[in-house]
TIMARSE-635425 format. One record per residue (C-alpha): z, y, x. Coordinates in steps of 0.02 Angstrom, whole numbers, always signed. Each point is the difference from the previous one (the first is absolute). Layout:
<recs>
{rec {Z, Y, X}}
...
</recs>
This chain:
<recs>
{rec {+0, +0, +0}}
{rec {-51, +170, +73}}
{rec {+132, +135, +5}}
{rec {-48, +179, -42}}
{rec {-12, +57, +181}}
{rec {-122, -139, +44}}
{rec {-100, +23, -160}}
{rec {-23, +184, +40}}
{rec {-79, -45, +168}}
{rec {-131, -119, -72}}
{rec {-171, +72, -39}}
{rec {-97, -117, -114}}
{rec {-144, +122, -20}}
{rec {-75, -44, +169}}
{rec {-33, -167, +85}}
{rec {+127, -55, +128}}
{rec {-35, -112, +150}}
{rec {+145, -121, -28}}
{rec {-43, -24, -184}}
{rec {-187, -7, +38}}
{rec {+29, -137, +130}}
{rec {+118, -89, -119}}
{rec {-141, -7, -128}}
{rec {-121, -71, +130}}
{rec {+117, -142, +50}}
{rec {+31, -47, -182}}
{rec {+165, +87, -30}}
{rec {+60, +81, -160}}
{rec {+88, +154, +68}}
{rec {-141, +125, -26}}
{rec {-62, +125, -128}}
{rec {-163, +29, -91}}
{rec {-50, +136, +124}}
{rec {+18, -125, +143}}
{rec {-101, -133, -91}}
{rec {-137, +125, -42}}
{rec {-29, +51, +181}}
{rec {+21, -182, +51}}
{rec {-137, -55, -118}}
{rec {-110, +144, +55}}
{rec {+20, -47, +183}}
{rec {-29, -185, -38}}
{rec {-166, +49, -76}}
{rec {-44, +95, +159}}
{rec {+69, -127, +123}}
{rec {+63, -166, -72}}
{rec {+50, -53, +175}}
{rec {+154, +110, -5}}
{rec {+87, -133, -106}}
{rec {-27, -123, +143}}
{rec {+71, +128, +121}}
{rec {+157, +14, -106}}
{rec {+24, -187, -17}}
{rec {-37, -45, +181}}
{rec {+108, +142, +65}}
{rec {+145, -70, -100}}
{rec {-31, -173, +73}}
{rec {-1, +75, +175}}
{rec {+173, +72, -31}}
{rec {+67, -173, -38}}
{rec {-81, -78, +153}}
{rec {+60, +138, +117}}
{rec {+179, -10, -62}}
{rec {-2, -189, +11}}
{rec {-66, +10, +179}}
{rec {+136, +122, +53}}
{rec {+139, -98, -83}}
{rec {-58, -175, +49}}
{rec {-81, +23, +169}}
{rec {+82, +157, +69}}
{rec {+175, -21, -70}}
{rec {+1, +173, -79}}
{rec {+143, +18, -123}}
{rec {-16, +184, -45}}
{rec {-143, +91, -88}}
{rec {-31, +183, -36}}
{rec {-137, +14, -133}}
{rec {-63, +179, -19}}
{rec {-108, +44, -149}}
{rec {+52, -158, -90}}
{rec {-81, +42, -167}}
{rec {+44, -87, -162}}
{rec {+79, -173, +14}}
{rec {-116, -145, -42}}
{rec {+2, -183, +54}}
{rec {+43, -48, +179}}
{rec {+77, +163, +54}}
{rec {+54, +17, +181}}
{rec {+180, -53, -33}}
{rec {-53, -153, -101}}
{rec {-115, -64, +137}}
{rec {+124, +38, +140}}
{rec {+151, -74, -89}}
{rec {-93, -161, -42}}
{rec {-15, -26, +187}}
{rec {+167, +77, +48}}
{rec {+125, +25, -142}}
{rec {+101, +119, +110}}
{rec {-145, +122, +23}}
{rec {+36, +183, -32}}
{rec {-134, +110, -78}}
{rec {-8, +187, -31}}
{rec {-136, +69, -112}}
{rec {-50, +184, +12}}
{rec {-98, +103, -125}}
{rec {+16, +172, -77}}
{rec {-78, -30, -171}}
{rec {+116, +6, -151}}
{rec {-80, -144, -95}}
{rec {+6, -110, +156}}
{rec {+183, +47, +18}}
{rec {+38, -48, -179}}
{rec {-85, -169, +14}}
{rec {+69, -35, +172}}
{rec {+178, +21, -60}}
{rec {-33, -124, -140}}
{rec {-108, -130, +88}}
{rec {+37, -7, +186}}
{rec {+133, -133, +12}}
{rec {+64, -99, +148}}
{rec {+67, -168, +52}}
{rec {+191, -7, +15}}
{rec {-17, -16, +189}}
{rec {-121, +145, +22}}
{rec {-14, +181, -53}}
{rec {-136, +98, -89}}
{rec {+16, +189, -10}}
{rec {-110, +142, -61}}
{rec {-12, +177, +71}}
{rec {-71, +148, -94}}
{rec {-69, +78, +159}}
{rec {-158, +73, +75}}
{rec {-119, -68, +132}}
{rec {-21, +178, +63}}
{rec {+180, +2, +63}}
{rec {+8, -156, +111}}
{rec {+167, +41, +79}}
{rec {+83, +19, -170}}
{rec {-76, -166, -55}}
{rec {+68, -88, +154}}
{rec {+171, +80, -18}}
{rec {+14, -56, -181}}
{rec {-68, -173, +38}}
{rec {+134, -22, +132}}
{rec {+125, -14, -142}}
{rec {-74, -173, -38}}
{rec {-93, -50, +158}}
{rec {+64, -20, +178}}
{rec {-126, +107, +94}}
{rec {+54, -73, +166}}
{rec {-84, -164, -54}}
{rec {-186, -29, -34}}
{rec {-71, +65, -164}}
{rec {-164, -36, -88}}
{rec {-70, +171, -49}}
{rec {-119, -22, -147}}
{rec {-118, +144, -46}}
{rec {-128, -74, -117}}
{rec {-132, +99, -96}}
{rec {+99, +159, +30}}
{rec {-66, +92, +154}}
{rec {-161, +40, -93}}
{rec {+100, +131, -94}}
{rec {+25, +97, +162}}
{rec {-157, +105, +13}}
{rec {+15, +47, +183}}
{rec {-23, -149, +115}}
{rec {+95, +76, +144}}
{rec {+147, +32, -115}}
{rec {-7, -179, -66}}
{rec {+5, -68, +177}}
{rec {+145, +113, +45}}
{rec {+100, -59, -152}}
{rec {-27, -181, +52}}
{rec {+47, +41, +181}}
{rec {+162, +83, -54}}
{rec {+49, -146, -109}}
{rec {-33, -128, +137}}
{rec {+91, +109, +126}}
{rec {+160, -28, -99}}
{rec {-17, -190, +3}}
{rec {+44, -115, +145}}
{rec {-111, -111, +106}}
{rec {-52, -156, -94}}
{rec {-30, +98, -160}}
{rec {-169, -19, -85}}
{rec {-116, +122, -87}}
{rec {-100, -66, -148}}
{rec {-137, +112, -71}}
{rec {-141, -24, -124}}
{rec {-112, +130, -81}}
{rec {-166, +13, -89}}
{rec {-141, +47, +119}}
{rec {-163, +97, -3}}
{rec {-100, -157, +32}}
{rec {-120, +3, -147}}
{rec {-85, +129, -110}}
{rec {+89, -76, -150}}
{rec {+173, +27, +72}}
{rec {-40, +178, +51}}
{rec {-65, +36, -176}}
{rec {+156, -79, -77}}
{rec {+112, +108, +110}}
{rec {-95, +157, -49}}
{rec {+14, -44, -186}}
{rec {+187, -32, +16}}
{rec {+30, +162, +96}}
{rec {-92, +101, -133}}
{rec {+109, -74, -139}}
{rec {+148, +116, +31}}
{rec {+103, -134, +86}}
{rec {+77, +26, +171}}
{rec {-151, -30, +113}}
{rec {-24, -159, +102}}
{rec {-117, +12, +149}}
{rec {-91, -152, +68}}
{rec {-18, -5, +189}}
{rec {-112, -82, +129}}
{rec {+65, -164, +71}}
{rec {+24, +81, +171}}
{rec {+128, +118, -75}}
{rec {+98, -145, -75}}
{rec {+2, -78, +173}}
{rec {+63, +163, +72}}
{rec {+166, -18, -91}}
{rec {+41, -146, +115}}
{rec {-19, +94, +164}}
{rec {+137, -54, +120}}
{rec {+40, -159, -97}}
{rec {-46, -181, +34}}
{rec {-121, -53, -137}}
{rec {+36, -169, -79}}
{rec {-153, -110, -12}}
{rec {-131, +19, -72}}
{rec {+21, +188, +25}}
{rec {-63, +132, -119}}
{rec {-107, -91, -128}}
{rec {-38, -2, -186}}
{rec {+155, -40, -102}}
{rec {-81, -161, -58}}
{rec {-29, -56, +180}}
{rec {+177, +22, +66}}
{rec {+66, -176, +25}}
{rec {-61, -70, -168}}
{rec {+70, -171, +48}}
{rec {+173, +67, -46}}
{rec {-52, -2, -183}}
{rec {-129, -137, +6}}
{rec {-143, +124, -1}}
{rec {-26, -21, -188}}
{rec {-111, +127, -86}}
{rec {-36, +99, +158}}
{rec {-143, +125, -5}}
{rec {-35, +50, +181}}
{rec {-101, +153, -53}}
{rec {+146, +102, -66}}
{rec {+9, +182, +55}}
{rec {+178, +0, +63}}
{rec {+63, -31, +177}}
{rec {+170, -45, +69}}
{rec {+96, -43, +154}}
{rec {+170, -53, +64}}
{rec {+65, +69, +164}}
{rec {+156, -37, +101}}
{rec {+99, +134, +91}}
{rec {+22, -59, +180}}
</recs>
């Protein structure tokens, strides 16, 4: 149930990225305005649905890799969006019930749903911060109330950095976040990319809808976020191509216009 302060912050007259993405992955936490622009964009570029679905699958594989193979027990998920199936804490705590997860977003409807839906195992912890990517030091300070920042952390920034228009600023935000995490921490990023005319047209249509803009970038710029880190194999690749064996590779479309990577802080 939304309280009055949260309700006052929600604008249902314009599409919103979290609700729009929720619609594309089959969720129910969206409004007519989100579905309208979603249907319009699907008519322009049907492949965006595949981007949404395969990006979500990548999240699960990346978290599973960090928890199973790297022994990571702490995750900081920035720009979490609306909860759906197989959220970061669910995947991590299936592998390690004592895993601790902090979600970060600054959208009121995400906050309302996170408080209701983001649960935890008895052994672990799941927390939510109403905080802003543009203030990395404040995010880290608040996250330290749940996470031990002297131990490795999996920093998840999925389908979020496209909202930062200036690439240099986006890289600096990532650098500042990683600077506050110890060696052995991992950076996990995925974003839609300017790798087809259809995706570029879809981005332009979304940005003209009145929603907070989302900018698709060249693959080389996605790779640039990992400067100074040790890339986990297979490097920066399409989200559908990142270790598909971790999910059996079912339903993979290798032509999706979204790239990802996982990098380790040495």
